[in-house]
TIMI-860770 format. One record per atom (N, C-alpha, C): residue in three letters; atom name; x, y, z. Coordinates in nm, 3 decimals. Layout:
<'ALA' 'CA' <X Y Z>>
...
***
This chain:
<'UNK' 'N' <-3.425 0.004 6.549>>
<'UNK' 'CA' <-3.448 0.050 6.677>>
<'UNK' 'C' <-3.418 -0.090 6.784>>
<'UNK' 'N' <-3.366 -0.041 6.893>>
<'UNK' 'CA' <-3.317 -0.159 6.983>>
<'UNK' 'C' <-3.390 -0.157 7.104>>
<'UNK' 'N' <-3.419 -0.244 7.196>>
<'UNK' 'CA' <-3.481 -0.237 7.316>>
<'UNK' 'C' <-3.400 -0.175 7.412>>
<'UNK' 'N' <-3.454 -0.104 7.510>>
<'UNK' 'CA' <-3.400 -0.015 7.607>>
<'UNK' 'C' <-3.396 -0.095 7.725>>
<'UNK' 'N' <-3.273 -0.118 7.787>>
<'UNK' 'CA' <-3.247 -0.160 7.914>>
<'UNK' 'C' <-3.221 -0.039 7.996>>
<'UNK' 'N' <-3.244 -0.033 8.133>>
<'UNK' 'CA' <-3.212 0.056 8.219>>
<'UNK' 'C' <-3.061 0.074 8.219>>
<'UNK' 'N' <-3.022 0.188 8.215>>
<'UNK' 'CA' <-2.887 0.243 8.227>>
<'UNK' 'C' <-2.843 0.244 8.387>>
<'UNK' 'N' <-2.940 0.273 8.465>>
<'UNK' 'CA' <-2.909 0.303 8.604>>
<'UNK' 'C' <-3.023 0.299 8.695>>
<'UNK' 'N' <-3.133 0.208 8.655>>
<'UNK' 'CA' <-3.246 0.204 8.732>>
<'UNK' 'C' <-3.244 0.212 8.885>>
<'UNK' 'N' <-3.306 0.282 8.960>>
<'UNK' 'CA' <-3.291 0.264 9.105>>
<'UNK' 'C' <-3.209 0.346 9.148>>
<'UNK' 'N' <-3.137 0.449 9.093>>
<'UNK' 'CA' <-3.041 0.533 9.166>>
<'UNK' 'C' <-3.116 0.667 9.212>>
<'UNK' 'N' <-3.208 0.716 9.166>>
<'UNK' 'CA' <-3.300 0.809 9.221>>
<'UNK' 'C' <-3.418 0.815 9.142>>
<'UNK' 'N' <-3.512 0.891 9.190>>
<'UNK' 'CA' <-3.637 0.906 9.142>>
<'UNK' 'C' <-3.633 0.986 8.985>>
<'UNK' 'N' <-3.528 1.082 8.988>>
<'UNK' 'CA' <-3.514 1.121 8.839>>
<'UNK' 'C' <-3.457 1.021 8.751>>
<'UNK' 'N' <-3.370 0.945 8.791>>
<'UNK' 'CA' <-3.317 0.862 8.688>>
<'UNK' 'C' <-3.396 0.736 8.652>>
<'UNK' 'N' <-3.500 0.697 8.754>>
<'UNK' 'CA' <-3.609 0.611 8.734>>
<'UNK' 'C' <-3.702 0.669 8.624>>
<'UNK' 'N' <-3.743 0.806 8.649>>
<'UNK' 'CA' <-3.811 0.868 8.539>>
<'UNK' 'C' <-3.762 0.883 8.413>>
<'UNK' 'N' <-3.636 0.899 8.409>>
<'UNK' 'CA' <-3.549 0.914 8.286>>
<'UNK' 'C' <-3.566 0.765 8.205>>
<'UNK' 'N' <-3.519 0.662 8.278>>
<'UNK' 'CA' <-3.550 0.542 8.224>>
<'UNK' 'C' <-3.673 0.512 8.159>>
<'UNK' 'N' <-3.790 0.551 8.239>>
<'UNK' 'CA' <-3.922 0.528 8.215>>
<'UNK' 'C' <-3.956 0.575 8.097>>
<'UNK' 'N' <-3.908 0.713 8.073>>
<'UNK' 'CA' <-3.945 0.816 7.949>>
<'UNK' 'C' <-3.878 0.754 7.849>>
<'UNK' 'N' <-3.772 0.678 7.850>>
<'UNK' 'CA' <-3.681 0.627 7.724>>
<'UNK' 'C' <-3.761 0.500 7.691>>
<'UNK' 'N' <-3.803 0.414 7.779>>
<'UNK' 'CA' <-3.868 0.309 7.741>>
<'UNK' 'C' <-4.001 0.330 7.703>>
<'UNK' 'N' <-4.081 0.427 7.748>>
<'UNK' 'CA' <-4.194 0.498 7.689>>
<'UNK' 'C' <-4.201 0.526 7.537>>
<'UNK' 'N' <-4.097 0.588 7.514>>
<'UNK' 'CA' <-4.045 0.654 7.380>>
<'UNK' 'C' <-4.060 0.509 7.286>>
<'UNK' 'N' <-3.984 0.432 7.330>>
<'UNK' 'CA' <-3.990 0.308 7.244>>
<'UNK' 'C' <-4.117 0.230 7.231>>
<'UNK' 'N' <-4.212 0.228 7.327>>
<'UNK' 'CA' <-4.324 0.166 7.315>>
<'UNK' 'C' <-4.414 0.249 7.239>>
<'UNK' 'N' <-4.400 0.386 7.239>>
<'UNK' 'CA' <-4.491 0.466 7.171>>
<'UNK' 'C' <-4.451 0.463 7.014>>
<'UNK' 'N' <-4.331 0.430 6.989>>
<'UNK' 'CA' <-4.292 0.429 6.841>>
<'UNK' 'C' <-4.378 0.284 6.791>>
<'UNK' 'N' <-4.371 0.186 6.863>>
<'UNK' 'CA' <-4.421 0.052 6.827>>
<'UNK' 'C' <-4.559 0.067 6.820>>
<'UNK' 'N' <-4.632 0.156 6.881>>
<'UNK' 'CA' <-4.771 0.198 6.880>>
<'UNK' 'C' <-4.807 0.289 6.776>>
<'UNK' 'N' <-4.697 0.333 6.696>>
<'UNK' 'CA' <-4.708 0.452 6.589>>
<'UNK' 'C' <-4.755 0.581 6.651>>
<'UNK' 'N' <-4.726 0.607 6.747>>
<'UNK' 'CA' <-4.747 0.736 6.834>>
<'UNK' 'C' <-4.618 0.812 6.810>>
<'UNK' 'N' <-4.584 0.860 6.718>>
<'UNK' 'CA' <-4.458 0.922 6.678>>
<'UNK' 'C' <-4.414 1.053 6.766>>
<'UNK' 'N' <-4.501 1.136 6.751>>
<'UNK' 'CA' <-4.498 1.272 6.806>>
<'UNK' 'C' <-4.469 1.249 6.971>>
<'UNK' 'N' <-4.559 1.177 7.052>>
<'UNK' 'CA' <-4.546 1.149 7.178>>
<'UNK' 'C' <-4.418 1.085 7.181>>
<'UNK' 'N' <-4.369 1.001 7.115>>
<'UNK' 'CA' <-4.243 0.932 7.134>>
<'UNK' 'C' <-4.136 1.029 7.140>>
<'UNK' 'N' <-4.122 1.127 7.071>>
<'UNK' 'CA' <-4.007 1.226 7.066>>
<'UNK' 'C' <-4.019 1.300 7.185>>
<'UNK' 'N' <-4.138 1.354 7.230>>
<'UNK' 'CA' <-4.147 1.413 7.370>>
<'UNK' 'C' <-4.089 1.330 7.467>>
<'UNK' 'N' <-4.118 1.207 7.483>>
<'UNK' 'CA' <-4.059 1.112 7.584>>
<'UNK' 'C' <-3.902 1.105 7.579>>
<'UNK' 'N' <-3.854 1.084 7.448>>
<'UNK' 'CA' <-3.715 1.052 7.435>>
<'UNK' 'C' <-3.671 1.192 7.489>>
<'UNK' 'N' <-3.701 1.316 7.467>>
<'UNK' 'CA' <-3.636 1.418 7.492>>
<'UNK' 'C' <-3.636 1.444 7.663>>
<'UNK' 'N' <-3.745 1.410 7.707>>
<'UNK' 'CA' <-3.762 1.440 7.849>>
<'UNK' 'C' <-3.674 1.345 7.922>>
<'UNK' 'N' <-3.643 1.215 7.857>>
<'UNK' 'CA' <-3.570 1.117 7.934>>
<'UNK' 'C' <-3.445 1.179 7.961>>
<'UNK' 'N' <-3.372 1.270 7.866>>
<'UNK' 'CA' <-3.258 1.328 7.869>>
<'UNK' 'C' <-3.259 1.463 7.977>>
<'UNK' 'N' <-3.361 1.535 7.960>>
<'UNK' 'CA' <-3.398 1.635 8.083>>
<'UNK' 'C' <-3.402 1.572 8.223>>
<'UNK' 'N' <-3.472 1.495 8.242>>
<'UNK' 'CA' <-3.465 1.413 8.367>>
<'UNK' 'C' <-3.322 1.379 8.427>>
<'UNK' 'N' <-3.243 1.318 8.353>>
<'UNK' 'CA' <-3.116 1.270 8.373>>
<'UNK' 'C' <-3.023 1.404 8.391>>
<'UNK' 'N' <-3.042 1.526 8.322>>
<'UNK' 'CA' <-2.973 1.635 8.325>>
<'UNK' 'C' <-3.016 1.680 8.461>>
<'UNK' 'N' <-3.132 1.680 8.503>>
<'UNK' 'CA' <-3.168 1.743 8.626>>
<'UNK' 'C' <-3.122 1.662 8.746>>
<'UNK' 'N' <-3.101 1.543 8.734>>
<'UNK' 'CA' <-3.032 1.450 8.835>>
<'UNK' 'C' <-2.908 1.488 8.853>>
<'UNK' 'N' <-2.828 1.515 8.742>>
<'UNK' 'CA' <-2.689 1.549 8.757>>
<'UNK' 'C' <-2.665 1.659 8.808>>
<'UNK' 'N' <-2.758 1.757 8.791>>
<'UNK' 'CA' <-2.744 1.894 8.871>>
<'UNK' 'C' <-2.729 1.862 9.009>>
<'UNK' 'N' <-2.841 1.786 9.054>>
<'UNK' 'CA' <-2.829 1.748 9.204>>
<'UNK' 'C' <-2.701 1.672 9.250>>
<'UNK' 'N' <-2.700 1.572 9.173>>
<'UNK' 'CA' <-2.595 1.439 9.218>>
<'UNK' 'C' <-2.458 1.481 9.188>>
<'UNK' 'N' <-2.431 1.540 9.067>>
<'UNK' 'CA' <-2.277 1.558 9.051>>
<'UNK' 'C' <-2.254 1.702 9.068>>
<'UNK' 'N' <-2.332 1.809 9.045>>
<'UNK' 'CA' <-2.294 1.950 9.075>>
<'UNK' 'C' <-2.343 1.987 9.215>>
<'UNK' 'N' <-2.411 1.907 9.287>>
<'UNK' 'CA' <-2.443 1.935 9.442>>
<'UNK' 'C' <-2.541 2.056 9.442>>
<'UNK' 'N' <-2.616 2.067 9.347>>
<'UNK' 'CA' <-2.724 2.180 9.357>>
<'UNK' 'C' <-2.859 2.159 9.418>>
<'UNK' 'N' <-2.905 2.233 9.502>>
<'UNK' 'CA' <-3.026 2.210 9.572>>
<'UNK' 'C' <-3.134 2.232 9.488>>
<'UNK' 'N' <-3.253 2.192 9.535>>
<'UNK' 'CA' <-3.378 2.228 9.457>>
<'UNK' 'C' <-3.410 2.374 9.439>>
<'UNK' 'N' <-3.361 2.440 9.552>>
<'UNK' 'CA' <-3.373 2.612 9.549>>
<'UNK' 'C' <-3.284 2.665 9.456>>
<'UNK' 'N' <-3.146 2.618 9.464>>
<'UNK' 'CA' <-3.039 2.668 9.357>>
<'UNK' 'C' <-3.090 2.656 9.228>>
<'UNK' 'N' <-3.154 2.537 9.197>>
<'UNK' 'CA' <-3.196 2.488 9.065>>
<'UNK' 'C' <-3.296 2.576 9.021>>
<'UNK' 'N' <-3.393 2.607 9.115>>
<'UNK' 'CA' <-3.506 2.688 9.059>>
<'UNK' 'C' <-3.468 2.840 9.050>>
<'UNK' 'N' <-3.367 2.894 9.146>>
<'UNK' 'CA' <-3.343 3.033 9.127>>
<'UNK' 'C' <-3.249 3.049 9.002>>
<'UNK' 'N' <-3.142 2.963 8.994>>
<'UNK' 'CA' <-3.049 2.975 8.882>>
<'UNK' 'C' <-3.130 2.952 8.743>>
<'UNK' 'N' <-3.207 2.853 8.772>>
<'UNK' 'CA' <-3.289 2.832 8.632>>
<'UNK' 'C' <-3.404 2.934 8.592>>
<'UNK' 'N' <-3.446 3.003 8.691>>
<'UNK' 'CA' <-3.547 3.114 8.656>>
<'UNK' 'C' <-3.441 3.247 8.602>>
<'UNK' 'N' <-3.344 3.254 8.664>>
<'UNK' 'CA' <-3.251 3.360 8.599>>
<'UNK' 'C' <-3.211 3.315 8.466>>
<'UNK' 'N' <-3.163 3.197 8.431>>
<'UNK' 'CA' <-3.139 3.137 8.291>>
<'UNK' 'C' <-3.264 3.141 8.204>>
<'UNK' 'N' <-3.367 3.111 8.247>>
<'UNK' 'CA' <-3.493 3.119 8.170>>
<'UNK' 'C' <-3.504 3.259 8.121>>
<'UNK' 'N' <-3.493 3.347 8.193>>
<'UNK' 'CA' <-3.510 3.483 8.139>>
<'UNK' 'C' <-3.421 3.522 8.018>>
<'UNK' 'N' <-3.310 3.459 8.015>>
<'UNK' 'CA' <-3.214 3.491 7.903>>
<'UNK' 'C' <-3.246 3.415 7.799>>
<'UNK' 'N' <-3.250 3.276 7.800>>
<'UNK' 'CA' <-3.276 3.193 7.684>>
<'UNK' 'C' <-3.367 3.061 7.702>>
<'UNK' 'N' <-3.454 3.054 7.812>>
<'UNK' 'CA' <-3.539 2.962 7.851>>
<'UNK' 'C' <-3.470 2.841 7.938>>
<'UNK' 'N' <-3.544 2.802 8.018>>
<'UNK' 'CA' <-3.482 2.691 8.125>>
<'UNK' 'C' <-3.428 2.585 8.042>>
<'UNK' 'N' <-3.476 2.513 7.931>>
<'UNK' 'CA' <-3.425 2.412 7.887>>
<'UNK' 'C' <-3.266 2.439 7.822>>
<'UNK' 'N' <-3.265 2.563 7.780>>
<'UNK' 'CA' <-3.133 2.600 7.735>>
<'UNK' 'C' <-3.013 2.618 7.840>>
<'UNK' 'N' <-3.091 2.682 7.938>>
<'UNK' 'CA' <-2.996 2.680 8.056>>
<'UNK' 'C' <-2.949 2.571 8.091>>
<'UNK' 'N' <-3.035 2.479 8.122>>
<'UNK' 'CA' <-3.002 2.353 8.146>>
<'UNK' 'C' <-2.895 2.260 8.071>>
<'UNK' 'N' <-2.921 2.281 7.947>>
<'UNK' 'CA' <-2.829 2.221 7.857>>
<'UNK' 'C' <-2.704 2.292 7.874>>
<'UNK' 'N' <-2.683 2.429 7.894>>
<'UNK' 'CA' <-2.539 2.501 7.891>>
<'UNK' 'C' <-2.478 2.472 8.014>>
<'UNK' 'N' <-2.544 2.440 8.126>>
<'UNK' 'CA' <-2.502 2.413 8.257>>
<'UNK' 'C' <-2.433 2.273 8.248>>
<'UNK' 'N' <-2.489 2.176 8.185>>
<'UNK' 'CA' <-2.456 2.024 8.174>>
<'UNK' 'C' <-2.309 2.050 8.060>>
<'UNK' 'N' <-2.354 2.119 7.974>>
<'UNK' 'CA' <-2.231 2.124 7.844>>
<'UNK' 'C' <-2.093 2.183 7.914>>
<'UNK' 'N' <-2.119 2.299 7.983>>
<'UNK' 'CA' <-1.989 2.346 8.069>>
<'UNK' 'C' <-1.926 2.258 8.128>>
<'UNK' 'N' <-1.995 2.169 8.210>>
<'UNK' 'CA' <-1.914 2.065 8.310>>
<'UNK' 'C' <-1.874 1.962 8.228>>
<'UNK' 'N' <-1.953 1.921 8.120>>
<'UNK' 'CA' <-1.888 1.813 8.030>>
<'UNK' 'C' <-1.749 1.844 7.987>>
<'UNK' 'N' <-1.755 1.966 7.916>>
<'UNK' 'CA' <-1.623 2.026 7.848>>
<'UNK' 'C' <-1.513 1.987 7.942>>
<'UNK' 'N' <-1.513 2.005 8.072>>
<'UNK' 'CA' <-1.411 1.978 8.150>>
<'UNK' 'C' <-1.361 1.837 8.155>>
<'UNK' 'N' <-1.471 1.753 8.129>>
<'UNK' 'CA' <-1.431 1.618 8.121>>
<'UNK' 'C' <-1.366 1.558 8.001>>
<'UNK' 'N' <-1.465 1.590 7.879>>
<'UNK' 'CA' <-1.419 1.526 7.770>>
<'UNK' 'C' <-1.470 1.624 7.656>>
<'UNK' 'N' <-1.400 1.716 7.576>>
<'UNK' 'CA' <-1.458 1.786 7.491>>
<'UNK' 'C' <-1.523 1.725 7.370>>
<'UNK' 'N' <-1.453 1.633 7.335>>
<'UNK' 'CA' <-1.519 1.557 7.199>>
<'UNK' 'C' <-1.660 1.498 7.240>>
<'UNK' 'N' <-1.671 1.415 7.351>>
<'UNK' 'CA' <-1.811 1.359 7.403>>
<'UNK' 'C' <-1.910 1.465 7.453>>
<'UNK' 'N' <-1.856 1.593 7.491>>
<'UNK' 'CA' <-1.923 1.687 7.527>>
<'UNK' 'C' <-1.989 1.745 7.400>>
<'UNK' 'N' <-1.925 1.770 7.287>>
<'UNK' 'CA' <-1.965 1.820 7.178>>
<'UNK' 'C' <-2.081 1.715 7.111>>
<'UNK' 'N' <-2.041 1.592 7.132>>
<'UNK' 'CA' <-2.136 1.504 7.071>>
<'UNK' 'C' <-2.304 1.499 7.136>>
<'UNK' 'N' <-2.258 1.502 7.270>>
<'UNK' 'CA' <-2.372 1.511 7.356>>
<'UNK' 'C' <-2.459 1.666 7.317>>
<'UNK' 'N' <-2.391 1.765 7.322>>
<'UNK' 'CA' <-2.465 1.890 7.291>>
<'UNK' 'C' <-2.523 1.899 7.163>>
<'UNK' 'N' <-2.461 1.845 7.050>>
<'UNK' 'CA' <-2.528 1.812 6.932>>
<'UNK' 'C' <-2.637 1.720 6.942>>
<'UNK' 'N' <-2.654 1.617 7.013>>
<'UNK' 'CA' <-2.772 1.528 7.043>>
<'UNK' 'C' <-2.868 1.612 7.107>>
<'UNK' 'N' <-2.827 1.668 7.209>>
<'UNK' 'CA' <-2.938 1.740 7.308>>
<'UNK' 'C' <-3.007 1.837 7.227>>
<'UNK' 'N' <-2.938 1.921 7.132>>
<'UNK' 'CA' <-3.009 2.029 7.072>>
<'UNK' 'C' <-3.078 1.987 6.968>>
<'UNK' 'N' <-3.051 1.860 6.898>>
<'UNK' 'CA' <-3.136 1.814 6.794>>
<'UNK' 'C' <-3.246 1.748 6.857>>
<'UNK' 'N' <-3.236 1.699 6.971>>
<'UNK' 'CA' <-3.370 1.630 7.037>>
<'UNK' 'C' <-3.455 1.740 7.060>>
<'UNK' 'N' <-3.403 1.866 7.122>>
<'UNK' 'CA' <-3.495 1.985 7.176>>
<'UNK' 'C' <-3.557 2.025 7.035>>
<'UNK' 'N' <-3.500 2.038 6.935>>
<'UNK' 'CA' <-3.567 2.088 6.819>>
<'UNK' 'C' <-3.666 1.981 6.749>>
<'UNK' 'N' <-3.658 1.863 6.765>>
<'UNK' 'CA' <-3.735 1.756 6.724>>
<'UNK' 'C' <-3.864 1.756 6.828>>
<'UNK' 'N' <-3.837 1.776 6.946>>
<'UNK' 'CA' <-3.962 1.774 7.046>>
<'UNK' 'C' <-4.031 1.887 7.039>>
<'UNK' 'N' <-3.978 2.029 6.990>>
<'UNK' 'CA' <-4.060 2.140 6.959>>
<'UNK' 'C' <-4.144 2.115 6.862>>
<'UNK' 'N' <-4.072 2.058 6.756>>
<'UNK' 'CA' <-4.178 2.029 6.640>>
<'UNK' 'C' <-4.276 1.926 6.657>>
<'UNK' 'N' <-4.250 1.811 6.732>>
<'UNK' 'CA' <-4.341 1.703 6.764>>
<'UNK' 'C' <-4.448 1.785 6.866>>
<'UNK' 'N' <-4.410 1.866 6.958>>
<'UNK' 'CA' <-4.514 1.913 7.039>>
<'UNK' 'C' <-4.608 2.032 6.995>>
<'UNK' 'N' <-4.536 2.118 6.932>>
<'UNK' 'CA' <-4.583 2.247 6.888>>
<'UNK' 'C' <-4.625 2.304 6.741>>
<'UNK' 'N' <-4.557 2.228 6.658>>
<'UNK' 'CA' <-4.606 2.250 6.503>>
<'UNK' 'C' <-4.700 2.165 6.454>>
<'UNK' 'N' <-4.762 2.222 6.348>>
<'UNK' 'CA' <-4.895 2.158 6.282>>
<'UNK' 'C' <-4.820 2.071 6.150>>
<'UNK' 'N' <-4.746 2.002 6.223>>
<'UNK' 'CA' <-4.686 1.898 6.109>>
<'UNK' 'C' <-4.674 1.765 6.164>>
<'UNK' 'N' <-4.703 1.655 6.052>>
<'UNK' 'CA' <-4.689 1.516 6.082>>
<'UNK' 'C' <-4.539 1.479 6.118>>
<'UNK' 'N' <-4.533 1.380 6.224>>
<'UNK' 'CA' <-4.402 1.335 6.253>>
<'UNK' 'C' <-4.417 1.181 6.194>>
<'UNK' 'N' <-4.300 1.141 6.120>>
<'UNK' 'CA' <-4.301 1.012 6.064>>
<'UNK' 'C' <-4.212 0.918 6.141>>
<'UNK' 'N' <-4.217 0.804 6.113>>
<'UNK' 'CA' <-4.163 0.687 6.194>>
<'UNK' 'C' <-4.004 0.733 6.202>>
<'UNK' 'N' <-3.937 0.756 6.084>>
<'UNK' 'CA' <-3.798 0.765 6.074>>
<'UNK' 'C' <-3.759 0.893 6.167>>
<'UNK' 'N' <-3.844 0.989 6.191>>
<'UNK' 'CA' <-3.800 1.114 6.292>>
<'UNK' 'C' <-3.821 1.065 6.432>>
<'UNK' 'N' <-3.889 0.981 6.457>>
<'UNK' 'CA' <-3.919 0.920 6.586>>
<'UNK' 'C' <-3.815 0.818 6.624>>
<'UNK' 'N' <-3.772 0.736 6.545>>
<'UNK' 'CA' <-3.670 0.643 6.536>>
<'UNK' 'C' <-3.548 0.714 6.578>>
<'UNK' 'N' <-3.521 0.813 6.495>>
<'UNK' 'CA' <-3.402 0.909 6.501>>
<'UNK' 'C' <-3.394 0.974 6.658>>
<'UNK' 'N' <-3.497 1.034 6.701>>
<'UNK' 'CA' <-3.502 1.088 6.830>>
<'UNK' 'C' <-3.487 0.992 6.946>>
<'UNK' 'N' <-3.522 0.880 6.923>>
<'UNK' 'CA' <-3.516 0.782 7.016>>
<'UNK' 'C' <-3.363 0.724 7.036>>
<'UNK' 'N' <-3.311 0.718 6.917>>
<'UNK' 'CA' <-3.174 0.674 6.919>>
<'UNK' 'C' <-3.079 0.786 6.978>>
<'UNK' 'N' <-3.110 0.910 6.928>>
<'UNK' 'CA' <-3.031 1.014 6.993>>
<'UNK' 'C' <-3.059 1.026 7.136>>
<'UNK' 'N' <-3.165 0.997 7.205>>
<'UNK' 'CA' <-3.174 1.002 7.336>>
<'UNK' 'C' <-3.101 0.900 7.421>>
<'UNK' 'N' <-3.102 0.780 7.342>>
<'UNK' 'CA' <-3.010 0.676 7.418>>
<'UNK' 'C' <-2.868 0.686 7.428>>
<'UNK' 'N' <-2.816 0.742 7.286>>
<'UNK' 'CA' <-2.697 0.793 7.282>>
<'UNK' 'C' <-2.637 0.891 7.358>>
<'UNK' 'N' <-2.725 0.998 7.390>>
<'UNK' 'CA' <-2.707 1.102 7.483>>
<'UNK' 'C' <-2.698 1.075 7.626>>
<'UNK' 'N' <-2.789 0.988 7.646>>
<'UNK' 'CA' <-2.768 0.919 7.807>>
<'UNK' 'C' <-2.661 0.852 7.835>>
<'UNK' 'N' <-2.627 0.751 7.731>>
<'UNK' 'CA' <-2.490 0.687 7.736>>
<'UNK' 'C' <-2.370 0.775 7.765>>
<'UNK' 'N' <-2.358 0.869 7.685>>
<'UNK' 'CA' <-2.255 0.970 7.695>>
<'UNK' 'C' <-2.250 1.024 7.835>>
<'UNK' 'N' <-2.375 1.060 7.894>>
<'UNK' 'CA' <-2.359 1.126 8.017>>
<'UNK' 'C' <-2.337 1.015 8.131>>
<'UNK' 'N' <-2.393 0.891 8.125>>
<'UNK' 'CA' <-2.326 0.794 8.206>>
<'UNK' 'C' <-2.205 0.746 8.209>>
<'UNK' 'N' <-2.137 0.751 8.084>>
<'UNK' 'CA' <-2.000 0.726 8.079>>
<'UNK' 'C' <-1.908 0.835 8.146>>
<'UNK' 'N' <-1.952 0.949 8.149>>
<'UNK' 'CA' <-1.867 1.043 8.194>>
<'UNK' 'C' <-1.894 1.095 8.334>>
<'UNK' 'N' <-2.015 1.088 8.399>>
<'UNK' 'CA' <-2.060 1.138 8.518>>
<'UNK' 'C' <-2.089 1.006 8.630>>
<'UNK' 'N' <-2.059 1.062 8.743>>
<'UNK' 'CA' <-2.067 0.957 8.851>>
<'UNK' 'C' <-2.233 0.982 8.882>>
<'UNK' 'N' <-2.302 0.863 8.866>>
<'UNK' 'CA' <-2.453 0.859 8.885>>
<'UNK' 'C' <-2.472 0.818 9.026>>
***
């Protein structure tokens, strides 16, 4: 596990929250709070994706709410959000889009296990989720103007 430094601290409230969530994930791992660390790792990516909807895609809060509500009926808000980012990402770089998609979907699965299942989360699972979140964020930062 490596120390996380801000990728874009200060650009918006959501990017700041995203950075804080990834930093919190790292600190929770160090404190052996593995389930909560996965939760933070995942939401660090969600917060960045929400920022991109506003900054890169130009969506308003109302548009995100309405489109997300419709998308939620079909597959859930988080799947809708992941799909929105993936479609745009594919236009920029298909290889990195596929890498990002794999990481965010794995993180989503790990987060659901950590938050909802009656199962113990071990250190390796938390470390893997943390690393995936850092990698996913780096892919987004590499391709999208923040």
